[in-house]
C-alpha positions, -999 to 999 in steps of 0.1 A, spaced: 361 -237 -502 361 -247 -466 362 -211 -455 333 -203 -478 313 -232 -462 321 -220 -427 310 -185 -437 277 -199 -450 272 -219 -418 280 -188 -398 253 -169 -416 228 -197 -412 235 -201 -375 231 -164 -370 197 -165 -387 187 -196 -366 197 -178 -333 179 -146 -344 147 -166 -352 150 -184 -319 153 -152 -300 123 -138 -317 103 -170 -310 111 -169 -273 105 -131 -269 73 -131 -289 42 -126 -267 19 -156 -261 -12 -154 -283 -43 -144 -264 -62 -176 -272 -34 -197 -256 -33 -177 -223 -55 -180 -193 -56 -142 -190 -69 -113 -210 -42 -86 -209 -50 -49 -209 -23 -23 -215 -30 11 -198 -12 43 -208 -19 74 -187 -3 104 -171 7 95 -135 33 122 -131 25 158 -121 -9 175 -114 -28 150 -135 -21 123 -110 -49 134 -87 -73 125 -115 -57 95 -131 -51 77 -99 -88 78 -92 -95 63 -127 -70 35 -121 -83 27 -86 -118 24 -98 -108 3 -128 -89 -21 -106 -119 -24 -83 -141 -32 -113 -117 -58 -127 -114 -75 -93 -152 -77 -92 -154 -91 -127 -126 -116 -122 -146 -132 -93 -172 -140 -119 -147 -150 -145 -145 -139 -181 -145 -167 -207 -127 -189 -181 -99 -163 -179 -88 -136 -156 -83 -100 -167 -49 -85 -159 -34 -52 -167 0 -34 -170 5 4 -168 28 30 -183 33 66 -174 32 89 -205 40 120 -185 18 141 -208 42 135 -237 28 123 -271 59 106 -283 62 87 -250 26 77 -251 29 64 -286 62 46 -278 45 28 -249 15 19 -271 39 1 -295 58 -16 -267 26 -29 -250 14 -43 -283 46 -58 -296 64 -69 -265 37 -73 -238 12 -88 -263 -18 -69 -248 -53 -77 -261 -64 -41 -260 -52 -6 -250 -68 18 -225 -61 54 -215 -56 85 -213 -62 120 -198 -44 138 -226 -65 141 -257 -34 148 -278 -19 115 -266 -52 97 -273 -54 109 -308 -19 97 -315 -25 63 -300 -59 61 -317 -43 65 -352 -18 38 -344 -45 15 -332 -65 22 -364 -35 11 -385 -28 -21 -366 -65 -29 -358 -61 -29 -320 -91 -20 -298 -85 12 -278 -109 24 -250 -103 60 -240 -114 68 -205 -105 104 -196 -94 126 -226 -125 147 -235 -119 158 -271 -150 152 -292 -126 144 -321 -118 111 -306 -151 95 -316 -161 124 -339 -140 137 -367 -111 113 -360 -132 84 -349 -129 49 -364 -138 12 -358 -111 6 -332 -116 35 -308 -142 39 -280 -148 67 -255 -162 60 -220 -158 95 -207 -180 125 -214 -166 144 -243 -163 181 -250 -193 181 -273 -215 166 -246 -202 189 -219 -204 220 -241 -240 212 -251 -250 206 -214 -235 240 -205 -255 256 -234 -287 240 -223 -284 254 -188 -272 289 -199 -300 292 -225 -325 293 -196 -307 322 -181 -313 359 -190 -276 365 -200 -270 379 -235 -234 392 -235 -207 367 -230 -169 366 -225 -148 334 -231 -115 327 -213 -96 295 -207 -67 272 -214 -51 277 -248 -51 241 -260 -75 216 -275 -97 209 -245 -102 246 -237 -111 256 -272 -133 225 -278 -153 232 -245 -157 269 -253 -168 262 -289 -191 234 -279 -208 256 -253 -211 289 -272 -219 275 -306 -247 254 -291 -259 284 -270 -260 305 -302 -283 280 -318 -306 279 -288 -304 317 -282 -296 336 -314 -297 368 -294 -265 361 -274 -233 379 -284 -196 373 -277 -178 404 -265 -144 389 -266 -120 361 -256 -88 357 -236 -66 326 -235 -37 317 -212 -8 293 -220 -8 259 -204 12 261 -172 3 297 -163 -11 301 -128 -17 338 -124 -49 346 -143 -55 380 -127 -48 400 -159 -72 378 -178 -99 382 -151 -93 420 -150 -97 422 -188 -129 402 -187 -145 422 -159 -137 455 -177 -158 443 -207 -188 439 -183 -203 408 -198 -235 393 -184 -218 359 -180 -185 342 -185 -176 309 -201 -144 297 -184 -130 268 -205 -105 255 -180 -98 223 -162 -71 200 -148 -42 219 -132 -57 253 -140 -90 246 -123 -80 252 -87 -59 284 -93 -86 299 -114 -114 291 -89 -94 306 -61 -88 338 -80 -125 339 -91 -133 343 -54 -103 365 -44 -110 390 -72 -147 391 -66 -153 378 -101 -177 350 -90 -198 375 -71 -200 400 -99 -203 379 -130 -220 345 -133 -194 319 -145 -200 285 -162 -171 260 -160 -174 223 -170 -164 201 -140 -167 231 -116 -189 208 -95 -167 177 -98 -153 165 -64 -117 161 -76 -118 196 -90 -131 214 -59 -114 192 -32 -81 212 -34 -99 244 -27 -111 233 7 -132 260 23 -118 287 0 -138 281 -32 -163 304 -49 -200 297 -43 -225 304 -70 -203 290 -99 -224 272 -126 -210 237 -134 -216 205 -153 -202 170 -148 -212 134 -156 -208 122 -120 -214 132 -85 -209 109 -56 -241 122 -38 -263 122 -69 -284 104 -80 -293 89 -47 -296 54 -58 -285 20 -44 -261 15 -73 -243 49 -67 -242 43 -29 -226 9 -34 -200 23 -57 -192 52 -34 -190 30 -3 -167 5 -21 -144 33 -34 -141 50 0 -133 16 16 -106 10 -10 -91 45 -12 -103 65 17 -116 91 -7 -148 101 -25 -149 93 -62 -150 120 -88 -159 117 -125 -126 101 -134 -134 73 -110 -167 67 -128 -148 64 -161 -125 38 -146 -154 18 -132 -173 19 -165 -143 9 -185 -136 -21 -164 -171 -34 -166 -174 -26 -204 -143 -47 -211 -156 -78 -191 -191 -76 -206 -177 -70 -240 -157 -103 -239 -186 -122 -225 -209 -110 -252 -182 -117 -279 -177 -152 -265 -141 -149 -277 -109 -129 -273 -108 -122 -310 -104 -85 -315 -129 -81 -343 -156 -100 -324 -148 -80 -293 -154 -47 -312 -186 -61 -327 -198 -69 -291 -189 -35 -278 -211 -18 -304 -245 -13 -288 -233 -28 -255 -255 -18 -225 -243 -20 -189 -254 -8 -154 -235 21 -140 -236 42 -108 -256 68 -127 -280 43 -144 -281 20 -173 -261 32 -203 -248 20 -236 -221 24 -262 -236 40 -293 -229 16 -322 -222 41 -349 -194 62 -333 -185 43 -301 -195 71 -277 -207 60 -243 -241 76 -239 -245 90 -204 -263 118 -186 -247 151 -176 -256 170 -144 -259 208 -140 -256 225 -107 -244 255 -87 -215 254 -62 -223 258 -26 -210 248 8 -233 225 26 -232 214 63 -210 184 70 -186 189 40 -155 211 39 -155 213 1 -179 227 -25 -210 207 -34 -236 212 -61 -272 224 -55 -302 230 -78 -292 199 -98 -307 193 -132 -301 162 -153 -296 163 -191 -302 130 -209 -275 115 -232 -299 121 -262 -300 158 -253 -262 163 -250 -246 139 -274 -238 150 -309 -263 135 -334 -251 108 -358 -256 133 -386 -233 157 -369 -207 130 -365 -210 120 -401 -205 157 -411 -174 160 -389 -160 129 -406 -168 141 -440 -191 112 -447 
């Protein structure tokens, strides 16, 4: 009997100690803290770091600025995790940041695959998730939901901006080449499908796709040139951008065939080329540090250069926007309650370096302009700039609500 009682007491003590451990390890509820905690997951290892570090630097600058004003009497703080471009690692970090760190919202990433995995997790647990770099239009389109937001341009916007510019050109026969993964195909489809609507007379001669990680694109370029298209849609980006741009010049491709590449005029994309980049390439991007020439843009550029010693590219813009969106969202909500925060973000309007812009309430896409230009070396700069700039409004490039509904099967 005595042994039985001791055994029962042993079980009870075990349960008490386990409960105590959980109690002491559980994160402090947001309402009881004097901070708002943001969990950031992004790829800080490898070639992506040149982009993601700009995003993080601009985000930190924005948070410092907002913390000086105060947000509901609290300070915004953040913790980061390196997903190393691995979906399983990104998802694991998302769960750890929520359950152990007790973050109030999640932010990230450059990888669309990682984003979609985290987004589904956030949908299930009802956690706000602001995506600031991954460009897939599925994020706020086909796979969109109440808890995910997108502050970067997406592939639908970029593709449509490319189509708007190409539709004004005399080109009829096209060739597509690019990175054989989601971003590449989404950009190519977004551009050519919209171009076909604007110009039913265009035709696609063929396509060629390289595996992620390849660096010698000469066979693909040779194949495309042999087909003699009027123009080329190059659906590439990230680590493939600089090698492709170099070869476009070395092989004479950029001189013989007009090429459109989204982000070909982005500073972070052309900087690695130095003075060896191809002039005359057609490009689109949602941010240029030298355009528009407004006081707001100059202020952002000057602050970023002072902080980092570098010019900001479009990833920096996304970091800046995200920081200010978070602060203004909480102020508008008047609470750290997650549902009230999401309600406040829907339709939120803020000032940005490229003008006043808003989060579309229906699909949570950040409505912003896209700029079209042509690469050229200008006096005083040892990297490609953009000339002949044209601005497309967010209403021109964003997918319509009807298109989003159709993509979601609604």
